[in-house]
VOFILO-520253 format. One record per residue (C-alpha): residue in one letter; x, y, z. Coordinates in steps of 0.25 Angstrom, whole numbers, plus 5000, padded with zeros to 4 digits. Layout:
<nodes>
+--------+------+------+------+
! residu !   xx !   yy !   zz !
+--------+------+------+------+
!      A !    X !    Y !    Z !
...
+--------+------+------+------+
</nodes>
This chain:
<nodes>
+--------+------+------+------+
! residu !   xx !   yy !   zz !
+--------+------+------+------+
!      M ! 5605 ! 5294 ! 5408 !
!      T ! 5606 ! 5282 ! 5399 !
!      I ! 5595 ! 5280 ! 5390 !
!      E ! 5590 ! 5269 ! 5398 !
!      Q ! 5590 ! 5279 ! 5409 !
!      R ! 5583 ! 5287 ! 5402 !
!      I ! 5572 ! 5278 ! 5397 !
!      E ! 5569 ! 5273 ! 5410 !
!      C ! 5568 ! 5288 ! 5416 !
!      L ! 5557 ! 5291 ! 5406 !
!      I ! 5549 ! 5277 ! 5407 !
!      K ! 5549 ! 5280 ! 5422 !
!      N ! 5544 ! 5293 ! 5421 !
!      G ! 5533 ! 5289 ! 5410 !
!      T ! 5535 ! 5290 ! 5396 !
!      S ! 5530 ! 5287 ! 5382 !
!      L ! 5538 ! 5281 ! 5369 !
!      S ! 5538 ! 5293 ! 5363 !
!      K ! 5544 ! 5301 ! 5375 !
!      L ! 5555 ! 5291 ! 5375 !
!      E ! 5559 ! 5292 ! 5362 !
!      E ! 5561 ! 5307 ! 5363 !
!      K ! 5568 ! 5307 ! 5377 !
!      T ! 5577 ! 5296 ! 5374 !
!      G ! 5579 ! 5298 ! 5358 !
!      L ! 5578 ! 5284 ! 5356 !
!      N ! 5570 ! 5277 ! 5345 !
!      L ! 5559 ! 5267 ! 5349 !
!      K ! 5566 ! 5255 ! 5345 !
!      E ! 5577 ! 5259 ! 5355 !
!      I ! 5566 ! 5265 ! 5366 !
!      S ! 5561 ! 5250 ! 5365 !
!      Y ! 5574 ! 5242 ! 5367 !
!      Y ! 5577 ! 5251 ! 5380 !
!      L ! 5563 ! 5248 ! 5384 !
!      E ! 5565 ! 5233 ! 5383 !
!      K ! 5578 ! 5233 ! 5391 !
!      Y ! 5569 ! 5237 ! 5402 !
!      N ! 5564 ! 5223 ! 5401 !
!      A ! 5577 ! 5216 ! 5406 !
!      Q ! 5580 ! 5225 ! 5417 !
!      P ! 5578 ! 5220 ! 5432 !
!      K ! 5562 ! 5217 ! 5438 !
!      Q ! 5563 ! 5231 ! 5447 !
!      F ! 5567 ! 5239 ! 5434 !
!      K ! 5555 ! 5232 ! 5426 !
!      D ! 5546 ! 5237 ! 5437 !
!      R ! 5550 ! 5250 ! 5437 !
!      I ! 5552 ! 5253 ! 5421 !
!      R ! 5547 ! 5240 ! 5413 !
!      W ! 5533 ! 5243 ! 5412 !
!      K ! 5534 ! 5256 ! 5409 !
!      S ! 5544 ! 5255 ! 5399 !
!      Q ! 5534 ! 5243 ! 5392 !
!      N ! 5523 ! 5253 ! 5391 !
!      I ! 5530 ! 5264 ! 5384 !
!      I ! 5529 ! 5258 ! 5369 !
!      A ! 5515 ! 5255 ! 5372 !
!      E ! 5512 ! 5270 ! 5372 !
!      T ! 5519 ! 5273 ! 5359 !
!      E ! 5509 ! 5281 ! 5352 !
!      M ! 5499 ! 5285 ! 5363 !
!      E ! 5502 ! 5299 ! 5363 !
!      K ! 5501 ! 5302 ! 5348 !
!      D ! 5487 ! 5307 ! 5342 !
!      S ! 5486 ! 5296 ! 5330 !
!      I ! 5474 ! 5297 ! 5324 !
!      L ! 5469 ! 5289 ! 5310 !
!      E ! 5458 ! 5298 ! 5302 !
!      I ! 5448 ! 5291 ! 5294 !
!      H ! 5440 ! 5301 ! 5286 !
!      M ! 5426 ! 5295 ! 5281 !
!      E ! 5423 ! 5305 ! 5269 !
!      K ! 5409 ! 5299 ! 5263 !
!      N ! 5410 ! 5287 ! 5270 !
!      H ! 5401 ! 5287 ! 5282 !
!      L ! 5404 ! 5272 ! 5287 !
!      Y ! 5419 ! 5267 ! 5292 !
!      R ! 5420 ! 5252 ! 5293 !
!      S ! 5433 ! 5246 ! 5298 !
!      I ! 5439 ! 5233 ! 5304 !
!      F ! 5445 ! 5234 ! 5317 !
!      F ! 5454 ! 5221 ! 5321 !
!      A ! 5466 ! 5220 ! 5330 !
!      D ! 5476 ! 5211 ! 5336 !
!      T ! 5479 ! 5201 ! 5323 !
!      H ! 5493 ! 5198 ! 5328 !
!      I ! 5497 ! 5194 ! 5315 !
!      G ! 5511 ! 5184 ! 5317 !
!      S ! 5503 ! 5177 ! 5329 !
!      K ! 5500 ! 5162 ! 5328 !
!      Y ! 5485 ! 5167 ! 5329 !
!      E ! 5485 ! 5176 ! 5318 !
!      S ! 5473 ! 5176 ! 5309 !
!      I ! 5476 ! 5182 ! 5297 !
!      N ! 5466 ! 5174 ! 5289 !
!      S ! 5455 ! 5182 ! 5298 !
!      L ! 5463 ! 5195 ! 5294 !
!      F ! 5461 ! 5192 ! 5280 !
!      K ! 5445 ! 5188 ! 5281 !
!      L ! 5442 ! 5202 ! 5289 !
!      Y ! 5448 ! 5209 ! 5278 !
!      E ! 5440 ! 5203 ! 5268 !
!      F ! 5428 ! 5204 ! 5277 !
!      G ! 5432 ! 5221 ! 5277 !
!      K ! 5432 ! 5221 ! 5262 !
!      Q ! 5417 ! 5215 ! 5262 !
!      N ! 5412 ! 5224 ! 5271 !
!      D ! 5418 ! 5239 ! 5268 !
!      I ! 5429 ! 5240 ! 5278 !
!      H ! 5436 ! 5253 ! 5278 !
!      A ! 5448 ! 5250 ! 5286 !
!      Y ! 5455 ! 5240 ! 5296 !
!      Y ! 5461 ! 5243 ! 5310 !
!      L ! 5471 ! 5233 ! 5315 !
!      L ! 5472 ! 5237 ! 5329 !
!      G ! 5486 ! 5231 ! 5336 !
!      D ! 5493 ! 5219 ! 5336 !
!      A ! 5495 ! 5216 ! 5321 !
!      I ! 5506 ! 5207 ! 5322 !
!      E ! 5509 ! 5197 ! 5335 !
!      G ! 5524 ! 5201 ! 5336 !
!      V ! 5535 ! 5197 ! 5343 !
!      Y ! 5531 ! 5194 ! 5357 !
!      V ! 5541 ! 5183 ! 5361 !
!      G ! 5540 ! 5179 ! 5376 !
!      L ! 5525 ! 5184 ! 5378 !
!      D ! 5514 ! 5172 ! 5380 !
!      C ! 5505 ! 5178 ! 5372 !
!      W ! 5513 ! 5180 ! 5359 !
!      T ! 5509 ! 5171 ! 5349 !
!      G ! 5518 ! 5175 ! 5335 !
!      K ! 5522 ! 5168 ! 5323 !
!      F ! 5534 ! 5174 ! 5322 !
!      D ! 5547 ! 5178 ! 5329 !
!      Y ! 5550 ! 5191 ! 5323 !
!      I ! 5543 ! 5203 ! 5319 !
!      E ! 5547 ! 5204 ! 5304 !
!      E ! 5540 ! 5190 ! 5303 !
!      Y ! 5527 ! 5196 ! 5309 !
!      L ! 5529 ! 5208 ! 5299 !
!      D ! 5531 ! 5200 ! 5288 !
!      H ! 5518 ! 5191 ! 5292 !
!      F ! 5510 ! 5203 ! 5294 !
!      V ! 5512 ! 5210 ! 5283 !
!      K ! 5511 ! 5198 ! 5272 !
!      N ! 5498 ! 5192 ! 5279 !
!      F ! 5490 ! 5204 ! 5284 !
!      P ! 5477 ! 5207 ! 5275 !
!      K ! 5480 ! 5217 ! 5264 !
!      E ! 5468 ! 5226 ! 5261 !
!      E ! 5472 ! 5236 ! 5250 !
!      K ! 5458 ! 5245 ! 5252 !
!      T ! 5456 ! 5245 ! 5265 !
!      V ! 5466 ! 5251 ! 5276 !
!      T ! 5471 ! 5244 ! 5287 !
!      N ! 5476 ! 5250 ! 5298 !
!      I ! 5485 ! 5244 ! 5310 !
!      L ! 5486 ! 5249 ! 5323 !
!      Y ! 5498 ! 5241 ! 5330 !
!      G ! 5498 ! 5234 ! 5343 !
!      N ! 5507 ! 5229 ! 5354 !
!      H ! 5511 ! 5217 ! 5347 !
!      D ! 5515 ! 5226 ! 5335 !
!      Y ! 5522 ! 5236 ! 5342 !
!      N ! 5532 ! 5225 ! 5350 !
!      S ! 5540 ! 5224 ! 5337 !
!      L ! 5542 ! 5239 ! 5339 !
!      K ! 5545 ! 5238 ! 5353 !
!      V ! 5554 ! 5227 ! 5354 !
!      E ! 5560 ! 5226 ! 5338 !
!      G ! 5558 ! 5241 ! 5335 !
!      I ! 5550 ! 5237 ! 5321 !
!      D ! 5537 ! 5245 ! 5320 !
!      I ! 5529 ! 5235 ! 5312 !
!      S ! 5518 ! 5245 ! 5312 !
!      Q ! 5527 ! 5253 ! 5302 !
!      R ! 5533 ! 5239 ! 5294 !
!      I ! 5518 ! 5234 ! 5292 !
!      F ! 5514 ! 5248 ! 5285 !
!      Q ! 5528 ! 5247 ! 5278 !
!      E ! 5524 ! 5234 ! 5271 !
!      R ! 5508 ! 5234 ! 5272 !
!      P ! 5504 ! 5249 ! 5270 !
!      D ! 5490 ! 5245 ! 5269 !
!      L ! 5491 ! 5243 ! 5283 !
!      C ! 5491 ! 5257 ! 5290 !
!      N ! 5499 ! 5260 ! 5303 !
!      L ! 5492 ! 5265 ! 5313 !
!      G ! 5504 ! 5265 ! 5324 !
!      Y ! 5503 ! 5257 ! 5337 !
!      Q ! 5492 ! 5256 ! 5349 !
!      Q ! 5482 ! 5268 ! 5346 !
!      K ! 5477 ! 5276 ! 5335 !
!      T ! 5465 ! 5285 ! 5335 !
!      L ! 5455 ! 5282 ! 5321 !
!      K ! 5447 ! 5294 ! 5319 !
!      I ! 5436 ! 5291 ! 5308 !
!      E ! 5429 ! 5304 ! 5306 !
!      D ! 5426 ! 5311 ! 5319 !
!      F ! 5425 ! 5296 ! 5325 !
!      Y ! 5438 ! 5293 ! 5334 !
!      I ! 5443 ! 5277 ! 5336 !
!      H ! 5453 ! 5274 ! 5345 !
!      L ! 5463 ! 5262 ! 5339 !
!      E ! 5472 ! 5255 ! 5349 !
!      H ! 5480 ! 5242 ! 5352 !
!      P ! 5485 ! 5246 ! 5366 !
!      F ! 5499 ! 5238 ! 5369 !
!      H ! 5495 ! 5233 ! 5383 !
!      F ! 5483 ! 5226 ! 5389 !
!      R ! 5474 ! 5234 ! 5399 !
!      S ! 5460 ! 5235 ! 5401 !
!      P ! 5451 ! 5241 ! 5391 !
!      N ! 5447 ! 5252 ! 5401 !
!      T ! 5462 ! 5255 ! 5403 !
!      Y ! 5464 ! 5255 ! 5387 !
!      N ! 5451 ! 5264 ! 5386 !
!      K ! 5457 ! 5274 ! 5397 !
!      K ! 5469 ! 5275 ! 5390 !
!      V ! 5462 ! 5279 ! 5377 !
!      Y ! 5452 ! 5289 ! 5383 !
!      Q ! 5466 ! 5297 ! 5390 !
!      Y ! 5474 ! 5296 ! 5376 !
!      Y ! 5460 ! 5304 ! 5370 !
!      Q ! 5458 ! 5313 ! 5381 !
!      D ! 5467 ! 5326 ! 5376 !
!      K ! 5462 ! 5323 ! 5362 !
!      N ! 5448 ! 5331 ! 5357 !
!      Y ! 5442 ! 5318 ! 5353 !
!      M ! 5440 ! 5303 ! 5359 !
!      P ! 5439 ! 5291 ! 5352 !
!      F ! 5424 ! 5284 ! 5350 !
!      L ! 5429 ! 5271 ! 5349 !
!      V ! 5441 ! 5263 ! 5354 !
!      I ! 5445 ! 5251 ! 5346 !
!      R ! 5458 ! 5242 ! 5352 !
!      G ! 5464 ! 5231 ! 5349 !
!      H ! 5474 ! 5222 ! 5357 !
!      M ! 5463 ! 5216 ! 5367 !
!      H ! 5460 ! 5205 ! 5359 !
!      D ! 5444 ! 5204 ! 5362 !
!      S ! 5432 ! 5211 ! 5357 !
!      L ! 5427 ! 5221 ! 5367 !
!      F ! 5417 ! 5234 ! 5364 !
!      S ! 5416 ! 5244 ! 5374 !
!      N ! 5411 ! 5258 ! 5379 !
!      T ! 5421 ! 5264 ! 5388 !
!      A ! 5422 ! 5273 ! 5398 !
!      Y ! 5429 ! 5284 ! 5390 !
!      G ! 5419 ! 5289 ! 5379 !
!      F ! 5422 ! 5278 ! 5368 !
!      D ! 5419 ! 5265 ! 5364 !
!      C ! 5430 ! 5252 ! 5363 !
!      L ! 5432 ! 5241 ! 5353 !
!      E ! 5443 ! 5230 ! 5358 !
!      L ! 5447 ! 5223 ! 5346 !
!      P ! 5447 ! 5208 ! 5346 !
!      C ! 5460 ! 5201 ! 5340 !
!      F ! 5460 ! 5197 ! 5326 !
!      Y ! 5468 ! 5183 ! 5328 !
!      Q ! 5466 ! 5170 ! 5335 !
!      H ! 5474 ! 5171 ! 5348 !
!      N ! 5467 ! 5163 ! 5358 !
!      G ! 5456 ! 5157 ! 5349 !
!      R ! 5451 ! 5172 ! 5345 !
!      I ! 5443 ! 5174 ! 5333 !
!      P ! 5449 ! 5185 ! 5325 !
!      S ! 5439 ! 5199 ! 5326 !
!      A ! 5439 ! 5212 ! 5321 !
!      Y ! 5427 ! 5223 ! 5321 !
!      I ! 5421 ! 5232 ! 5310 !
!      V ! 5420 ! 5245 ! 5315 !
!      T ! 5409 ! 5253 ! 5306 !
!      I ! 5409 ! 5270 ! 5309 !
!      E ! 5396 ! 5277 ! 5304 !
!      F ! 5396 ! 5290 ! 5301 !
!      N ! 5384 ! 5300 ! 5299 !
!      H ! 5384 ! 5310 ! 5288 !
!      Y ! 5389 ! 5321 ! 5297 !
!      G ! 5403 ! 5311 ! 5298 !
!      D ! 5399 ! 5307 ! 5314 !
!      V ! 5399 ! 5293 ! 5318 !
!      K ! 5386 ! 5288 ! 5319 !
!      N ! 5388 ! 5273 ! 5321 !
!      L ! 5400 ! 5263 ! 5326 !
!      I ! 5399 ! 5249 ! 5322 !
!      L ! 5408 ! 5237 ! 5328 !
!      E ! 5407 ! 5225 ! 5321 !
!      Q ! 5415 ! 5213 ! 5329 !
!      L ! 5421 ! 5202 ! 5317 !
!      I ! 5426 ! 5189 ! 5318 !
!      V ! 5433 ! 5181 ! 5308 !
!      L ! 5432 ! 5166 ! 5306 !
!      D ! 5430 ! 5161 ! 5293 !
!      K ! 5424 ! 5174 ! 5290 !
!      V ! 5421 ! 5187 ! 5297 !
!      Y ! 5410 ! 5188 ! 5305 !
!      S ! 5402 ! 5200 ! 5313 !
!      I ! 5400 ! 5196 ! 5326 !
!      N ! 5396 ! 5209 ! 5334 !
!      E ! 5392 ! 5224 ! 5331 !
!      I ! 5392 ! 5236 ! 5340 !
!      K ! 5385 ! 5248 ! 5335 !
!      K ! 5386 ! 5263 ! 5342 !
!      S ! 5379 ! 5275 ! 5336 !
!      F ! 5384 ! 5288 ! 5340 !
!      P ! 5374 ! 5300 ! 5342 !
!      E ! 5378 ! 5312 ! 5331 !
!      D ! 5384 ! 5321 ! 5342 !
!      S ! 5394 ! 5311 ! 5348 !
!      L ! 5406 ! 5312 ! 5339 !
!      R ! 5407 ! 5327 ! 5341 !
!      R ! 5406 ! 5325 ! 5356 !
!      K ! 5416 ! 5314 ! 5356 !
!      K ! 5426 ! 5324 ! 5350 !
!      I ! 5424 ! 5335 ! 5362 !
!      K ! 5435 ! 5332 ! 5372 !
!      T ! 5431 ! 5329 ! 5385 !
!      N ! 5440 ! 5333 ! 5398 !
+--------+------+------+------+
</nodes>
């Protein structure tokens, strides 16, 4: 059996990126090469295989339990800024707005920044919605590293999205590692999803690789945590480009982040997420405050949710 036949067989029977690497002995770049070859096959072949092959990479690290833990010590208030879809290198990028956001953070006791996906525009030649200013991924990397705000006292965590991942899929260049090497102030949270644990308060962070309905994403999050001994209180999602807060049917709330670039006339926007803890270390209040960046940063909306004292303990109990 040739390597092409082996990969085709694995895809037909259902597989993942890690299983492909294990069963074929190929590395990520080599596997991506064979997957891209499927695009040139006859239509009847594409109908059987192509849609499956293109979804394999999107499952990159979904099987792994990846948690970023934050310990509060004596600080009973955690304030962070969440934003997404900066698309640096797009003709609609808004680097000046980023600097205004970071200046706002300095003046408002922000503990951390979280960028949830599509840090760069990336190379998507031939795609109608591609708005890139450069032709090569190295140009995007250089532009991002030189122009993204640098804040020495406050950490910036980046979860990378589909535009970022395209450089790895197509060219074998892992921009998450490259950016961290050149800008160690920008912490690398990997691709697509991460669990954030602040004391015993779990937040699911994600930037999906495909466009689906919010309920489809929320159901997938619920299924992901079913075999664990905890559920997130809150899901924060990039990729959607528009702001939406909802109480889901799965027992957690969901905040979809607006984009932070000026595509289709949008105003760069972000959220302050404030978590207040009581003296036992349990969450007392969750406050979501939307920010827009014009000549300066404005607060335009606030959502506050309070938690009963025993809610955190009940949330940690696995339900069947």
